[in-house]
C-alpha positions as CSV (number, residue, x, y, z in Angstrom):
1,X,4.8,4.2,19.2
2,X,4.7,4.7,15.7
3,X,3.8,8.5,16.3
4,X,7.4,8.6,17.8
5,X,9.1,7.8,14.8
6,X,10.1,10.7,13.1
7,X,11.1,11.6,9.3
8,X,14.0,14.3,10.0
9,X,13.7,16.8,12.9
10,X,10.2,16.8,14.4
11,X,8.2,15.3,10.8
12,X,6.5,11.8,12.1
13,X,6.6,9.5,9.5
14,X,3.6,7.7,10.2
15,X,1.2,10.5,11.6
16,X,-1.2,11.3,8.5
17,X,0.1,8.5,6.4
18,X,-3.7,7.0,5.5
19,X,-4.4,9.2,3.0
20,X,-1.0,8.6,0.9
21,X,-1.9,4.8,1.3
22,X,-5.3,5.2,-0.4
23,X,-4.2,7.8,-3.0
24,X,-3.1,6.4,-6.5
25,X,0.7,6.6,-6.7
26,X,0.4,8.7,-9.9
27,X,-1.2,11.2,-7.5
28,X,1.2,11.6,-5.0
29,X,2.3,15.0,-4.7
30,X,6.5,15.1,-5.0
31,X,6.5,18.9,-3.8
32,X,5.2,18.1,-0.6
33,X,7.7,15.0,-0.5
34,X,4.3,12.6,-0.4
35,X,6.2,9.9,-2.3
36,X,9.3,9.9,0.3
37,X,6.8,10.1,3.4
38,X,4.9,6.9,2.0
39,X,8.1,4.9,1.0
40,X,9.6,5.5,4.2
41,X,6.3,4.6,6.2
42,X,6.5,1.1,4.2
43,X,10.1,0.8,5.2
44,X,9.3,0.8,8.8
45,X,6.3,-1.2,8.7
46,X,6.0,-4.8,6.8
47,X,2.6,-6.1,7.4
48,X,1.7,-2.4,6.0
49,X,3.9,-2.6,3.2
50,X,2.8,-5.9,2.0
51,X,-0.8,-4.9,2.5
52,X,-0.4,-1.9,0.5
53,X,1.4,-4.0,-2.7
54,X,-1.8,-6.3,-2.6
55,X,-3.8,-3.4,-3.1
56,X,-1.9,-1.9,-5.8
57,X,-2.0,-4.9,-7.3
58,X,-5.9,-5.6,-7.4
59,X,-6.0,-2.1,-8.9
60,X,-5.2,-4.2,-12.3
61,X,-8.9,-5.4,-12.3
62,X,-10.0,-2.1,-13.5
63,X,-7.5,-2.0,-16.6
64,X,-8.9,-5.4,-17.9
65,X,-10.5,-5.0,-21.2
66,X,-13.6,-7.2,-20.3
67,X,-15.6,-8.9,-17.4
68,X,-14.0,-12.2,-18.3
69,X,-10.5,-10.8,-18.0
70,X,-11.2,-9.0,-14.9
71,X,-12.8,-12.0,-13.2
72,X,-9.7,-13.8,-14.2
73,X,-7.3,-11.2,-12.9
74,X,-9.2,-11.3,-9.9
75,X,-9.2,-15.0,-9.4
76,X,-5.6,-15.1,-9.8
77,X,-5.3,-12.3,-7.4
78,X,-7.1,-14.0,-4.7
79,X,-5.2,-17.3,-5.3
80,X,-2.0,-15.6,-4.8
81,X,-3.0,-14.1,-1.5
82,X,-4.2,-17.6,-0.3
83,X,-0.8,-19.1,-1.2
84,X,1.3,-16.4,0.5
85,X,-0.9,-16.7,3.5
86,X,0.2,-13.8,4.9
87,X,0.4,-14.1,8.7
88,X,-0.7,-10.6,10.4
89,X,0.2,-9.5,14.1
90,X,-2.6,-9.5,16.9
91,X,-3.6,-5.6,16.6
């Protein structure tokens, strides 16, 4: 079903999106419409979008100045995810 959703004439939106989900946003290639493809895919799939943004927020750990700050950032991230209790549909 997801492969049937198309972006423009004959261009699948979700096909091949895994690489875009794993790539740092700064490294997306605008000349190849990677940013637009990612945004479109996230609009089409809410659980995917929530998970993607959780992953991006988790990246903040690597920007902390020391181990204590990184641990605090991780602890806050985990607490937030527990509070939100995201429910995913059965796969």
